[in-house]
Structure formats: structure tokens, C-alpha cells
N, CA, C and O atoms as CSV, one atom per row, in Angstrom:
chain,resi,resn,atom,element,x,y,z
A,1,UNK,N,N,0.832,-1.065,-0.139
A,1,UNK,CA,C,-0.136,0.239,0.101
A,1,UNK,C,C,0.949,1.423,-0.085
A,1,UNK,O,O,1.011,2.162,-1.068
A,2,UNK,N,N,1.862,1.463,1.143
A,2,UNK,CA,C,3.205,2.016,1.033
A,2,UNK,C,C,3.579,2.959,-0.151
A,2,UNK,O,O,3.798,4.159,-0.315
A,3,UNK,N,N,3.533,1.539,-1.074
A,3,UNK,CA,C,4.789,1.548,-2.373
A,3,UNK,C,C,4.010,1.867,-3.377
A,3,UNK,O,O,4.587,2.173,-4.420
A,4,UNK,N,N,2.277,1.893,-3.355
A,4,UNK,CA,C,1.479,2.344,-3.954
A,4,UNK,C,C,0.616,4.005,-4.797
A,4,UNK,O,O,0.132,4.539,-5.795
A,5,UNK,N,N,1.151,4.125,-2.754
A,5,UNK,CA,C,0.990,5.406,-3.319
A,5,UNK,C,C,2.211,6.145,-3.083
A,5,UNK,O,O,1.919,7.341,-3.069
A,6,UNK,N,N,3.482,5.965,-2.886
A,6,UNK,CA,C,4.413,6.626,-3.570
A,6,UNK,C,C,4.573,6.298,-5.354
A,6,UNK,O,O,5.133,7.077,-6.125
A,7,UNK,N,N,4.028,5.155,-5.705
A,7,UNK,CA,C,4.171,5.311,-6.978
A,7,UNK,C,C,2.914,6.436,-7.459
A,7,UNK,O,O,2.837,6.884,-8.602
A,8,UNK,N,N,2.021,6.762,-6.409
A,8,UNK,CA,C,0.703,7.695,-7.812
A,8,UNK,C,C,1.382,9.273,-7.890
A,8,UNK,O,O,1.567,10.138,-8.746
A,9,UNK,N,N,1.696,9.008,-6.008
A,9,UNK,CA,C,2.864,10.364,-6.602
A,9,UNK,C,C,3.665,11.008,-7.505
A,9,UNK,O,O,3.713,12.147,-7.970
A,10,UNK,N,N,4.468,9.686,-7.677
A,10,UNK,CA,C,5.432,9.311,-8.700
A,10,UNK,C,C,5.005,9.104,-10.255
A,10,UNK,O,O,5.731,8.798,-11.201
A,11,UNK,N,N,3.547,9.376,-10.233
A,11,UNK,CA,C,2.860,9.200,-11.747
A,11,UNK,C,C,3.369,7.557,-12.022
A,11,UNK,O,O,3.101,7.151,-13.153
A,12,UNK,N,N,3.827,6.917,-11.425
A,12,UNK,CA,C,4.507,5.581,-12.200
A,12,UNK,C,C,3.637,4.231,-12.479
A,12,UNK,O,O,3.638,3.249,-11.737
A,13,UNK,N,N,2.795,4.383,-13.853
A,13,UNK,CA,C,2.541,3.780,-14.064
A,13,UNK,C,C,2.459,2.243,-14.594
A,13,UNK,O,O,1.487,1.529,-14.841
A,14,UNK,N,N,3.934,2.000,-14.674
A,14,UNK,CA,C,4.747,0.617,-15.037
A,14,UNK,C,C,4.494,0.208,-13.158
A,14,UNK,O,O,4.030,-0.923,-13.014
A,15,UNK,N,N,4.629,0.624,-12.436
A,15,UNK,CA,C,4.419,-0.150,-11.030
A,15,UNK,C,C,2.727,-0.379,-10.556
A,15,UNK,O,O,2.333,-1.176,-9.704
A,16,UNK,N,N,2.031,0.403,-11.236
A,16,UNK,CA,C,0.562,0.450,-10.754
A,16,UNK,C,C,-0.041,-1.073,-11.846
A,16,UNK,O,O,-0.632,-2.060,-11.408
A,17,UNK,N,N,0.366,-0.801,-13.354
A,17,UNK,CA,C,-0.769,-1.460,-13.732
A,17,UNK,C,C,-0.828,-3.188,-13.617
A,17,UNK,O,O,-1.822,-3.869,-13.867
A,18,UNK,N,N,0.293,-3.610,-13.243
A,18,UNK,CA,C,-0.215,-5.158,-12.638
A,18,UNK,C,C,-0.536,-5.289,-11.247
A,18,UNK,O,O,-0.657,-6.334,-10.609
A,19,UNK,N,N,-0.666,-4.049,-10.833
A,19,UNK,CA,C,-1.299,-4.289,-9.171
A,19,UNK,C,C,-3.132,-3.804,-9.334
A,19,UNK,O,O,-3.968,-3.469,-8.493
A,20,UNK,N,N,-3.182,-3.966,-10.747
A,20,UNK,CA,C,-4.886,-3.948,-11.095
A,20,UNK,C,C,-5.321,-4.567,-11.511
A,20,UNK,O,O,-4.553,-5.419,-11.957
A,21,UNK,N,N,-6.694,-4.814,-11.786
A,21,UNK,CA,C,-7.461,-6.028,-12.340
A,21,UNK,C,C,-7.519,-5.014,-13.754
A,21,UNK,O,O,-6.905,-3.955,-13.890
A,22,UNK,N,N,-8.289,-5.554,-14.588
A,22,UNK,CA,C,-8.514,-5.041,-15.899
A,22,UNK,C,C,-10.274,-4.356,-15.856
A,22,UNK,O,O,-10.700,-3.571,-16.703
A,23,UNK,N,N,-11.078,-4.878,-14.680
A,23,UNK,CA,C,-12.014,-4.409,-14.571
A,23,UNK,C,C,-11.794,-3.158,-13.222
A,23,UNK,O,O,-12.893,-2.700,-12.909
A,24,UNK,N,N,-11.135,-2.814,-12.759
A,24,UNK,CA,C,-11.022,-2.150,-11.172
A,24,UNK,C,C,-12.022,-0.604,-11.933
A,24,UNK,O,O,-12.268,-0.079,-13.019
A,25,UNK,N,N,-12.283,-0.457,-10.543
A,25,UNK,CA,C,-12.580,0.500,-10.231
A,25,UNK,C,C,-11.997,1.702,-9.027
A,25,UNK,O,O,-11.662,1.544,-7.853
A,26,UNK,N,N,-12.029,2.446,-9.551
A,26,UNK,CA,C,-11.593,4.046,-8.219
A,26,UNK,C,C,-12.814,4.951,-8.504
A,26,UNK,O,O,-13.340,5.411,-9.518
A,27,UNK,N,N,-12.973,4.990,-7.568
A,27,UNK,CA,C,-14.018,5.755,-7.022
A,27,UNK,C,C,-13.088,7.473,-6.302
A,27,UNK,O,O,-12.585,7.524,-5.180
A,28,UNK,N,N,-13.100,8.588,-7.258
A,28,UNK,CA,C,-12.290,9.141,-6.045
A,28,UNK,C,C,-14.248,10.260,-6.049
A,28,UNK,O,O,-14.837,10.875,-6.938
A,29,UNK,N,N,-14.514,10.029,-4.828
A,29,UNK,CA,C,-15.086,11.320,-4.463
A,29,UNK,C,C,-15.397,12.675,-4.353
A,29,UNK,O,O,-14.698,13.585,-3.907
A,30,UNK,N,N,-16.938,12.715,-4.977
A,30,UNK,CA,C,-16.738,14.437,-5.280
A,30,UNK,C,C,-16.709,14.808,-6.528
A,30,UNK,O,O,-17.375,15.625,-7.163
A,31,UNK,N,N,-15.567,13.871,-6.896
A,31,UNK,CA,C,-14.966,13.945,-8.177
A,31,UNK,C,C,-15.542,13.067,-9.753
A,31,UNK,O,O,-16.261,13.720,-10.509
A,32,UNK,N,N,-15.228,11.836,-10.077
A,32,UNK,CA,C,-15.219,10.800,-10.654
A,32,UNK,C,C,-15.463,9.484,-10.290
A,32,UNK,O,O,-15.391,9.280,-9.079
A,33,UNK,N,N,-15.754,8.451,-11.053
A,33,UNK,CA,C,-15.471,7.388,-11.300
A,33,UNK,C,C,-14.883,6.859,-12.335
A,33,UNK,O,O,-15.233,7.042,-13.501
A,34,UNK,N,N,-14.029,6.229,-11.992
A,34,UNK,CA,C,-12.959,5.662,-12.965
A,34,UNK,C,C,-13.439,4.063,-13.008
A,34,UNK,O,O,-13.851,3.593,-11.947
A,35,UNK,N,N,-13.403,3.197,-14.204
A,35,UNK,CA,C,-13.889,2.121,-14.149
A,35,UNK,C,C,-12.907,1.298,-15.649
A,35,UNK,O,O,-12.924,1.472,-16.868
A,36,UNK,N,N,-12.079,0.314,-14.633
A,36,UNK,CA,C,-11.083,0.282,-16.377
A,36,UNK,C,C,-9.907,0.391,-16.061
A,36,UNK,O,O,-9.657,1.566,-15.792
A,37,UNK,N,N,-8.701,-0.536,-15.918
A,37,UNK,CA,C,-7.467,-0.546,-16.127
A,37,UNK,C,C,-7.311,0.632,-16.729
A,37,UNK,O,O,-7.464,1.555,-15.929
A,38,UNK,N,N,-6.958,1.134,-18.314
A,38,UNK,CA,C,-7.224,2.329,-18.949
A,38,UNK,C,C,-7.099,3.309,-18.530
A,38,UNK,O,O,-6.236,4.169,-18.705
A,39,UNK,N,N,-8.542,3.236,-17.529
A,39,UNK,CA,C,-9.049,4.977,-17.744
A,39,UNK,C,C,-8.271,4.720,-16.059
A,39,UNK,O,O,-8.951,5.437,-15.326
A,40,UNK,N,N,-7.595,4.290,-15.519
A,40,UNK,CA,C,-7.172,4.401,-14.356
A,40,UNK,C,C,-5.550,5.375,-14.578
A,40,UNK,O,O,-5.080,6.453,-14.213
A,41,UNK,N,N,-5.066,3.956,-15.566
A,41,UNK,CA,C,-4.066,4.519,-16.088
A,41,UNK,C,C,-3.678,5.912,-16.358
A,41,UNK,O,O,-2.665,6.520,-16.011
A,42,UNK,N,N,-4.753,6.315,-17.090
A,42,UNK,CA,C,-4.861,7.641,-17.680
A,42,UNK,C,C,-4.798,8.608,-16.144
A,42,UNK,O,O,-3.740,8.887,-15.580
A,43,UNK,N,N,-5.888,8.934,-15.753
A,43,UNK,CA,C,-6.063,9.376,-14.764
A,43,UNK,C,C,-4.504,9.343,-13.930
A,43,UNK,O,O,-3.784,10.335,-14.037
A,44,UNK,N,N,-4.162,8.460,-13.316
A,44,UNK,CA,C,-2.593,8.323,-12.688
A,44,UNK,C,C,-1.359,9.636,-13.137
A,44,UNK,O,O,-0.627,10.435,-12.553
A,45,UNK,N,N,-1.723,9.211,-14.612
A,45,UNK,CA,C,-0.648,10.193,-15.582
A,45,UNK,C,C,-0.856,11.505,-15.349
A,45,UNK,O,O,0.047,12.290,-15.063
A,46,UNK,N,N,-1.949,11.775,-15.450
A,46,UNK,CA,C,-2.434,13.378,-15.241
A,46,UNK,C,C,-2.328,13.921,-14.160
A,46,UNK,O,O,-2.250,15.144,-14.042
A,47,UNK,N,N,-2.302,12.897,-12.949
A,47,UNK,CA,C,-1.868,13.808,-11.382
A,47,UNK,C,C,-1.222,15.098,-11.032
A,47,UNK,O,O,-0.258,15.507,-11.680
A,48,UNK,N,N,-1.675,15.694,-10.120
A,48,UNK,CA,C,-0.770,17.405,-10.719
A,48,UNK,C,C,0.909,16.107,-9.742
A,48,UNK,O,O,1.001,14.968,-9.285
A,49,UNK,N,N,1.685,17.148,-9.911
A,49,UNK,CA,C,3.554,16.191,-9.519
A,49,UNK,C,C,3.230,17.073,-7.705
A,49,UNK,O,O,2.789,18.155,-7.318
A,50,UNK,N,N,3.796,15.753,-7.050
A,50,UNK,CA,C,3.802,15.842,-5.485
A,50,UNK,C,C,4.988,15.563,-5.213
A,50,UNK,O,O,5.707,14.686,-5.692
A,51,UNK,N,N,5.182,16.277,-4.479
A,51,UNK,CA,C,6.852,16.852,-3.600
A,51,UNK,C,C,7.526,16.136,-2.930
A,51,UNK,O,O,8.715,15.852,-3.078
A,52,UNK,N,N,6.426,15.628,-1.747
A,52,UNK,CA,C,6.194,15.191,-0.257
A,52,UNK,C,C,5.036,14.538,-0.366
A,52,UNK,O,O,3.974,14.867,-0.894
A,53,UNK,N,N,5.525,13.115,0.461
A,53,UNK,CA,C,4.116,12.167,0.698
A,53,UNK,C,C,4.522,11.681,2.339
A,53,UNK,O,O,5.203,10.688,2.594
A,54,UNK,N,N,3.912,12.666,3.419
A,54,UNK,CA,C,3.450,12.554,4.667
A,54,UNK,C,C,2.664,10.781,4.649
A,54,UNK,O,O,2.085,10.364,3.646
A,55,UNK,N,N,2.790,10.061,5.769
A,55,UNK,CA,C,1.712,8.521,6.012
A,55,UNK,C,C,1.842,8.938,7.362
A,55,UNK,O,O,2.818,8.909,8.112
A,56,UNK,N,N,0.311,9.457,7.586
A,56,UNK,CA,C,-0.890,7.856,8.676
A,56,UNK,C,C,-0.795,7.544,9.170
A,56,UNK,O,O,-0.368,7.769,10.303
A,57,UNK,N,N,-1.242,6.538,8.498
A,57,UNK,CA,C,-1.644,5.150,8.713
A,57,UNK,C,C,-2.165,4.228,8.000
A,57,UNK,O,O,-3.248,4.447,7.457
A,58,UNK,N,N,-1.597,3.154,7.864
A,58,UNK,CA,C,-2.106,1.623,6.894
A,58,UNK,C,C,-2.544,0.982,7.670
A,58,UNK,O,O,-2.277,0.691,8.836
A,59,UNK,N,N,-3.470,0.679,6.781
A,59,UNK,CA,C,-4.044,-0.683,7.834
A,59,UNK,C,C,-4.573,-2.023,7.183
A,59,UNK,O,O,-5.631,-1.713,6.636
A,60,UNK,N,N,-4.394,-3.000,7.042
A,60,UNK,CA,C,-5.041,-4.478,6.257
A,60,UNK,C,C,-5.638,-5.369,7.321
A,60,UNK,O,O,-5.179,-5.769,8.391
A,61,UNK,N,N,-6.811,-5.565,6.710
A,61,UNK,CA,C,-7.635,-6.693,7.382
A,61,UNK,C,C,-8.266,-7.302,5.831
A,61,UNK,O,O,-8.812,-6.660,4.934
A,62,UNK,N,N,-7.990,-8.630,5.902
A,62,UNK,CA,C,-8.624,-9.330,3.871
A,62,UNK,C,C,-8.724,-9.367,3.765
A,62,UNK,O,O,-8.968,-10.519,4.125
A,63,UNK,N,N,-9.512,-9.152,2.632
A,63,UNK,CA,C,-9.515,-8.474,1.839
A,63,UNK,C,C,-9.585,-6.799,1.229
A,63,UNK,O,O,-9.598,-6.435,0.054
A,64,UNK,N,N,-9.637,-5.662,2.933
A,64,UNK,CA,C,-9.555,-4.698,2.370
A,64,UNK,C,C,-8.232,-3.786,2.949
A,64,UNK,O,O,-7.359,-4.468,3.487
A,65,UNK,N,N,-8.017,-2.449,2.900
A,65,UNK,CA,C,-7.075,-2.041,3.319
A,65,UNK,C,C,-7.408,-0.509,3.544
A,65,UNK,O,O,-8.574,-0.156,3.367
A,66,UNK,N,N,-6.794,0.092,3.789
A,66,UNK,CA,C,-6.743,1.925,3.900
A,66,UNK,C,C,-5.546,2.572,4.350
A,66,UNK,O,O,-4.928,2.050,5.278
A,67,UNK,N,N,-5.114,3.669,3.812
A,67,UNK,CA,C,-3.730,4.558,4.166
A,67,UNK,C,C,-4.240,5.742,4.268
A,67,UNK,O,O,-5.355,5.681,3.750
A,68,UNK,N,N,-4.110,6.412,4.515
A,68,UNK,CA,C,-4.197,8.282,4.937
A,68,UNK,C,C,-3.045,8.980,5.044
A,68,UNK,O,O,-2.081,8.370,5.506
A,69,UNK,N,N,-2.912,10.084,4.737
A,69,UNK,CA,C,-2.110,11.002,4.931
A,69,UNK,C,C,-1.921,12.228,4.328
A,69,UNK,O,O,-3.020,12.744,4.126
A,70,UNK,N,N,-0.790,13.085,3.864
A,70,UNK,CA,C,-0.738,13.747,3.140
A,70,UNK,C,C,0.219,14.488,1.966
A,70,UNK,O,O,1.418,14.760,2.016
A,71,UNK,N,N,-0.694,14.696,0.968
A,71,UNK,CA,C,0.355,15.267,0.225
A,71,UNK,C,C,0.938,16.751,-0.334
A,71,UNK,O,O,0.061,17.579,-0.583
A,72,UNK,N,N,1.938,17.044,-0.490
A,72,UNK,CA,C,2.371,18.274,-0.941
A,72,UNK,C,C,2.895,18.559,-2.385
A,72,UNK,O,O,3.981,18.271,-2.889
A,73,UNK,N,N,1.995,19.098,-2.816
A,73,UNK,CA,C,2.231,19.380,-4.397
A,73,UNK,C,C,3.712,20.178,-4.388
A,73,UNK,O,O,4.602,20.413,-3.571
A,74,UNK,N,N,3.446,20.426,-5.693
A,74,UNK,CA,C,5.088,20.722,-6.208
A,74,UNK,C,C,4.879,22.479,-6.045
A,74,UNK,O,O,5.791,23.270,-5.807
A,75,UNK,N,N,3.148,22.887,-6.282
A,75,UNK,CA,C,3.446,24.023,-5.825
A,75,UNK,C,C,2.951,24.851,-4.379
A,75,UNK,O,O,2.498,25.975,-4.161
A,76,UNK,N,N,3.385,23.356,-3.307
A,76,UNK,CA,C,3.024,23.557,-2.037
A,76,UNK,C,C,1.603,23.546,-1.182
A,76,UNK,O,O,1.328,23.756,-0.001
A,77,UNK,N,N,0.839,23.196,-2.361
A,77,UNK,CA,C,-0.312,22.962,-2.259
A,77,UNK,C,C,-0.377,21.553,-1.112
A,77,UNK,O,O,0.284,20.571,-1.451
A,78,UNK,N,N,-1.015,21.490,-0.036
A,78,UNK,CA,C,-1.149,20.119,0.972
A,78,UNK,C,C,-2.641,19.727,0.452
A,78,UNK,O,O,-3.523,20.564,0.261
A,79,UNK,N,N,-2.750,18.680,0.304
A,79,UNK,CA,C,-3.861,17.758,0.011
A,79,UNK,C,C,-4.020,16.291,1.065
A,79,UNK,O,O,-3.334,15.270,1.007
A,80,UNK,N,N,-4.967,16.551,1.846
A,80,UNK,CA,C,-4.862,15.663,2.738
A,80,UNK,C,C,-5.742,14.140,1.908
A,80,UNK,O,O,-6.810,14.340,1.329
A,81,UNK,N,N,-5.100,12.640,1.965
A,81,UNK,CA,C,-6.005,11.608,1.568
A,81,UNK,C,C,-6.022,10.775,2.184
A,81,UNK,O,O,-5.145,10.510,3.007
A,82,UNK,N,N,-7.419,9.860,1.881
A,82,UNK,CA,C,-7.449,8.473,2.269
A,82,UNK,C,C,-7.712,7.509,1.111
A,82,UNK,O,O,-8.084,7.931,0.016
A,83,UNK,N,N,-7.532,6.332,1.339
A,83,UNK,CA,C,-7.762,5.470,-0.081
A,83,UNK,C,C,-7.974,4.447,1.074
A,83,UNK,O,O,-7.437,4.162,2.144
A,84,UNK,N,N,-9.054,4.029,0.295
A,84,UNK,CA,C,-9.615,2.813,0.994
A,84,UNK,C,C,-9.859,1.542,-0.598
A,84,UNK,O,O,-10.452,1.793,-1.647
A,85,UNK,N,N,-9.201,0.333,-0.223
A,85,UNK,CA,C,-8.454,-0.356,-1.052
A,85,UNK,C,C,-9.152,-1.654,-0.966
A,85,UNK,O,O,-9.045,-2.153,0.154
A,86,UNK,N,N,-9.862,-2.380,-1.844
A,86,UNK,CA,C,-10.302,-3.778,-1.870
A,86,UNK,C,C,-9.887,-4.427,-3.362
A,86,UNK,O,O,-9.967,-4.105,-4.547
A,87,UNK,N,N,-9.330,-5.691,-2.444
A,87,UNK,CA,C,-8.390,-6.302,-3.193
A,87,UNK,C,C,-9.550,-7.885,-4.112
A,87,UNK,O,O,-10.723,-8.158,-3.857
A,88,UNK,N,N,-8.799,-8.443,-4.930
A,88,UNK,CA,C,-9.819,-9.607,-5.139
A,88,UNK,C,C,-9.739,-11.172,-4.210
A,88,UNK,O,O,-10.366,-12.216,-4.388
A,89,UNK,N,N,-8.820,-10.850,-3.304
A,89,UNK,CA,C,-8.987,-11.414,-2.454
A,89,UNK,C,C,-7.466,-11.459,-1.048
A,89,UNK,O,O,-6.706,-10.502,-0.904
A,90,UNK,N,N,-7.376,-12.600,-0.318
A,90,UNK,CA,C,-6.448,-12.252,0.695
A,90,UNK,C,C,-5.183,-12.876,0.263
A,90,UNK,O,O,-4.912,-13.963,-0.248
A,91,UNK,N,N,-4.382,-11.684,0.685
A,91,UNK,CA,C,-3.072,-12.193,0.333
A,91,UNK,C,C,-1.555,-11.296,-0.469
A,91,UNK,O,O,-1.879,-10.826,-1.560
A,92,UNK,N,N,-0.620,-11.127,-0.234
A,92,UNK,CA,C,0.416,-10.276,-0.688
A,92,UNK,C,C,-0.035,-9.948,-2.149
A,92,UNK,O,O,-0.246,-8.747,-2.315
A,93,UNK,N,N,-0.219,-10.695,-3.185
A,93,UNK,CA,C,0.095,-10.955,-4.473
A,93,UNK,C,C,-1.184,-10.368,-4.540
A,93,UNK,O,O,-0.894,-9.172,-4.516
A,94,UNK,N,N,-2.250,-10.426,-4.598
A,94,UNK,CA,C,-3.471,-10.408,-5.114
A,94,UNK,C,C,-3.769,-9.191,-5.595
A,94,UNK,O,O,-3.192,-8.357,-4.897
A,95,UNK,N,N,-4.453,-8.640,-6.537
A,95,UNK,CA,C,-4.409,-7.516,-7.162
A,95,UNK,C,C,-5.977,-6.598,-6.654
A,95,UNK,O,O,-7.144,-6.981,-6.573
A,96,UNK,N,N,-5.284,-5.187,-6.375
A,96,UNK,CA,C,-6.834,-4.484,-6.407
A,96,UNK,C,C,-8.189,-4.363,-7.535
A,96,UNK,O,O,-8.154,-4.104,-8.738
A,97,UNK,N,N,-9.185,-4.612,-6.781
A,97,UNK,CA,C,-10.188,-5.132,-7.456
A,97,UNK,C,C,-10.837,-3.371,-7.455
A,97,UNK,O,O,-11.558,-3.054,-8.401
A,98,UNK,N,N,-10.624,-2.657,-6.712
A,98,UNK,CA,C,-11.381,-1.044,-6.146
A,98,UNK,C,C,-11.254,-0.718,-5.408
A,98,UNK,O,O,-11.203,-1.397,-4.382
A,99,UNK,N,N,-11.089,0.824,-5.458
A,99,UNK,CA,C,-10.539,1.767,-4.710
A,99,UNK,C,C,-11.052,2.803,-4.252
A,99,UNK,O,O,-11.251,3.561,-5.202
A,100,UNK,N,N,-11.426,3.320,-3.170
A,100,UNK,CA,C,-12.148,5.234,-3.219
A,100,UNK,C,C,-11.646,5.905,-2.449
A,100,UNK,O,O,-11.552,5.875,-1.222
A,101,UNK,N,N,-11.301,6.551,-3.220
A,101,UNK,CA,C,-10.160,8.440,-2.422
A,101,UNK,C,C,-11.033,9.168,-2.160
A,101,UNK,O,O,-11.962,9.492,-2.900
A,102,UNK,N,N,-10.774,9.596,-0.778
A,102,UNK,CA,C,-11.591,11.011,0.256
A,102,UNK,C,C,-9.721,11.513,-0.195
A,102,UNK,O,O,-8.596,11.174,0.172
A,103,UNK,N,N,-10.255,12.366,-1.061
A,103,UNK,CA,C,-9.300,13.980,-1.407
A,103,UNK,C,C,-9.221,15.665,-0.957
A,103,UNK,O,O,-9.861,16.462,-1.643
A,104,UNK,N,N,-8.444,16.141,0.168
A,104,UNK,CA,C,-9.036,17.680,0.342
A,104,UNK,C,C,-8.028,18.311,0.099
A,104,UNK,O,O,-7.047,17.605,-0.136
A,105,UNK,N,N,-7.833,19.697,0.051
A,105,UNK,CA,C,-7.042,21.083,0.034
A,105,UNK,C,C,-6.865,21.118,1.990
A,105,UNK,O,O,-7.857,21.566,2.565
A,106,UNK,N,N,-5.859,20.739,2.754
A,106,UNK,CA,C,-6.002,21.781,3.685
A,106,UNK,C,C,-4.594,21.958,4.149
A,106,UNK,O,O,-3.760,21.350,4.819
A,107,UNK,N,N,-4.769,23.561,3.191
A,107,UNK,CA,C,-4.304,24.290,2.745
A,107,UNK,C,C,-4.416,25.175,3.309
A,107,UNK,O,O,-3.357,25.624,3.747
A,108,UNK,N,N,-5.762,25.998,3.664
A,108,UNK,CA,C,-6.278,26.753,4.494
A,108,UNK,C,C,-6.094,26.900,5.317
A,108,UNK,O,O,-6.067,28.064,5.718
A,109,UNK,N,N,-5.707,25.325,6.585
A,109,UNK,CA,C,-5.093,25.696,8.052
A,109,UNK,C,C,-6.677,25.763,8.240
A,109,UNK,O,O,-6.732,26.167,9.402
A,110,UNK,N,N,-8.254,25.591,7.738
A,110,UNK,CA,C,-9.291,25.622,8.368
A,110,UNK,C,C,-9.252,24.491,9.116
A,110,UNK,O,O,-8.199,23.860,9.019
A,111,UNK,N,N,-10.087,24.043,9.835
A,111,UNK,CA,C,-10.396,23.101,11.283
A,111,UNK,C,C,-11.658,22.929,11.865
A,111,UNK,O,O,-12.138,23.933,12.391
A,112,UNK,N,N,-12.416,21.717,11.901
A,112,UNK,CA,C,-13.399,20.993,12.034
A,112,UNK,C,C,-13.345,20.994,13.073
A,112,UNK,O,O,-12.208,20.693,13.437
A,113,UNK,N,N,-14.448,21.313,14.400
A,113,UNK,CA,C,-14.571,20.687,15.441
A,113,UNK,C,C,-15.941,20.980,15.598
A,113,UNK,O,O,-16.779,21.733,15.101
A,114,UNK,N,N,-15.877,20.241,16.339
A,114,UNK,CA,C,-17.512,19.831,17.286
A,114,UNK,C,C,-17.716,20.911,18.387
A,114,UNK,O,O,-16.751,21.198,19.096
A,115,UNK,N,N,-19.004,21.571,18.584
A,115,UNK,CA,C,-19.191,22.546,19.247
A,115,UNK,C,C,-19.817,22.619,20.206
A,115,UNK,O,O,-19.925,23.695,20.793
């Protein structure tokens, strides 16, 4: 998972391609829903340039996993992210069948708190 996030940050399509199934889906919450390896790889190639990745947590359980953290883009923008991943099965060599990603701009420093 960690290597996947780094590969996304580096737009490393050659690393990502063998990790996803041909009919994988990737939901970008509030943005778009990609279906199929080619659509996902095209999206990756158009991502903004990332200068720094800071990881928060990496969690795995059975066929699911999640990873969150902060991406700093080359222009200084900071984006908080969380990827929820679904695999074809349990194990270290299974492919991704689905991802749901939450990505938000956190550069403004807005804090949300319960009143």
C-alpha cells in the first residue's frame, strides 16, 4: 500500500498497472468514478506533481486496506488523502479490484471541530 501511494505520487504507471485488475474501479469521491485499468492509468498520468508524501496510518484486514496521510504538491498545496482499497482476495500478491479515494485541500488550515 505504501509503495502504491508513492507510485501514484510519482505517476509510475509501470508500477501500478500490474497491481490492478482489468475491470478495477476507482471512485474519487466528489469528482469521478473510473472503471477499467486503462482509465485508471490515464488518470494517474495526469495527476499533479507531488513533492512530499507523509503517511498517517496503513491498515489491512483480509481483502480490505486503507492508507491516509498528506501530499504536498510541487506548488506547496497540501492535500489530505485516504484511500480505501479492496483486493480480489487476501494475501500479498492479489490485485486491486476497487479503490475509494477521499482527497481534500488542507492548505487553508481550516479546522473542523464539534461545538
